[in-house]
N, C-alpha and C positions, 0 to 999 in steps of 0.2 A: 504494500500500500504506500502510495506517494503522498507526502505531506505537502499541502499547498497553503501557504500563508495568504491572507486576504488584505487588500487595501481598498477601502471604500472612499469615494471622493465626493465631497460637496464643496463648491467654491474653491476648487483646487487644493483643498486640504484633506488630510487623512482623518476620517471620522468613523464612528460606529453608531448604529441605531439600536434600539431595543424593540423586538418584534416588528421591525420595519416601520416604526412610527417616526416620522421626520421631526416631530416635536421633542424627541428624546436625543437629538443629535449631540454627540460629545466629540469635540476636537481633540485628537491625540497628538497630532504633529502637523505643523504647517508646511512641511517639506516631504511629500510622498517619495521623491527620489532618494532622500536620505534613508527613509524607512526601507525602501527596496534594496539599497546597498547593504544595509544591516542584514537583510535576509541572505544576500549573496555571501557576505563575510562569514555567516554562520554555516555555510555549506548547503543551503536550500537552493533548489533548482527551478521551482515553479512559482507562479504568482497568479492569484485570482484578483483581477482589477475590475472594480465596479464603479461606473459613473452613476451615482445616485441622482445627481441633477438631471442626467440624461433619462434615467428611468422615469422620473417624474414628468419631465417635459416631453417625453416620447421622441426625442432626438438627441444624439450625442452632443454633450456640451464640453466635456473636459478632454478634448483631443490632445492638448499639449502635455498632459500628464502621461498618457499612453506613449506618445512620441518620445518624451524625455526619458522614461524608464527603459523603453526598448533600445534607445540609442546608447545609454550609458550603463546598461547591465546586460548580462547574458541570460536573464531569467526567461523561462518559457511562459509567456503571458497568455492567459485566456481572459478575454475582455467581454464585458457585458454592460448593459444599461443604455437604453434608448435606441438601439439598432433597429431602425424601422423601415429601411429601404435598401435596395441593392447597392446604391452608391455608398452608403455608410458602411455596409459590410465590407465592400471592397476597400474602402479607406482604412478600416480597422486593420485588415491584413497588410495593406501598404504601409501603415504606421508602425508595424512591428508585432502585432498580435499573432500568436501561433495558432490559436483557436478562438472562436467566439461562442458565447453562450446566448442562446435565443430563448426567451420566455414568452412575453406578451404576444409577440408576433406569431409565435408558434400556435397560440390559442386562436388568435383572431384571423390570421391569414395563412393557413396551413399550405395552400398551394404555392405561395411565394417562398415559404421556408423550405418546402420540398425541392423547389428549383435551386435554392442555395446549396442544398445537400448534393444535388447533381453537379452543380457548378464547381464546388470546392472539395467535395468528397466527404464521406461520413466521418472521417477522422478529424476534420476541421471544425465541425459543428457539434456543439454540446447542447442537448435539449435541457433547457432550464425548467424544471418541474417544481415550482414552489407551491406549497400546500397550506391551506387553512382548513383544518378538519381533514377531509379527504378530497377537497375541491381545489382546483388550480387557482392560485392568486396571480393577478396581473397588475400592470402599471405601478411598479414600485411597491407592490403589495397593498395598494390602496383600494383595490377592488377584487372581488371573488367571482370566478366564472362558474358556469354550471357543469363544467367538465371534471370528471373524477380523475384522480392520479393514475389509476390503472388503465382507464380507457385512453387517456392522453398518451401515456407511454406506448400502449399497444399500437395506436395509429402510426406513430413515428417509427416504431420498431419495424413495422411492415415496409416503411419507406427506406430502411437501411440504417437508421440511427442506432449506434451502439454505445454512445456515451450520454449518460443522463446525470445531471446535477440536481439533486433533490434537497430542498430546504423545507423543514417544518417551521413555518413562520412563528408558531407559538414557542419554539425553542430558541429562535435566533436572538442572540445577545443576552440571553438569560443566565448563561453559565450554570445550567442545571442538568447538563447531560444531553447527549444526542438522541435522535429518534431511532434507536437501534432496532426496535421491533418493526417499525415501518420499513426500514431498509432491508431487514431480513425477509419481509413479505415480498418486497419488490424483486429482490435477487432470486427468491424462490420462483416467482412468476416469470422472470426474464433472466434466466441463468447466464445468457451470453452477453449481457450488457456490462459495460464498465460503469459502475455506480460511483458518483462523486457525492460524498456525504457533506452536508453543509448545515451549520447551525447547532448551537448548544454545547460544543466541546468546551469543557471547563478544566480538565485535568488529563494527565497521561493515560489514565485507565480508560477514559472515553475513547481515546484513539486505539488502544489495544482491543477494546470491544468492537469497534468498527472494523478493524482488521480481521478479527475473528469471524465476523458475519460475512466477510467477503467483499467489502468495499474496495474499489481500486484506488480511490483518492479520498482524502479528507481535508476539508477546508478548515483552517484555524484562524480566527480573527481576534475577537475581544479577549480571549484567554491570553493571547500574547500581550496585548496592550495593557491589560490589567495586571500583568505579572503573575498570572496563574501558572503559565508554562513558559519556560525560558527557551530561547532560540537554540541553545546548545542541547537541551533535552530533545527538542524536535529533530535536530540534525542526527541525533544518536539513536532515535527510536527504532 
């Protein structure tokens, strides 16, 4: 299982939210590139970069942060937040993203997203499956769709998607543990996908639990910024 630290961006700054609520924004660092370089120095190789402004506005806002981190580090960046048309997806890759995570558009405009899968390959597109209850959340988690998590994944699985990032919104930023049972059920239903666990990691044991159920990647965010898990511990896991 690969550990993927997260950087969430609002106003060009490194922030974290609780349960996706923008009113809970807490700034941890005004220099995302500095944070990314700390990840590199610790031996981490991947980065989950989220444009929260973009997710809310429904178009990418913080291009400069992606470009800066991609230019000055060798982190393998997966980028998300506001990618709403083909031009923006192309620009994300041109700006240095190795992969993109698509959430809201995958719910609202599946035909377009399926074309992106054909254009770039299933290894470049991560399906962002964020859930409130068992339903998919959209628009920076400010709305809930009628689509269930399993039906959502099933439709894209048939289209070739093999990487799914699943966030239980109720767990995100709470530091109360990851949605291990949900991930176990998803992996049981779709054994050939690479599941990216996101949300709720608070200690090393959570990561060990995620590895045990078969997650391919685990996102770690607030636990790093709150000092619950050190970068050296992550690098040595």
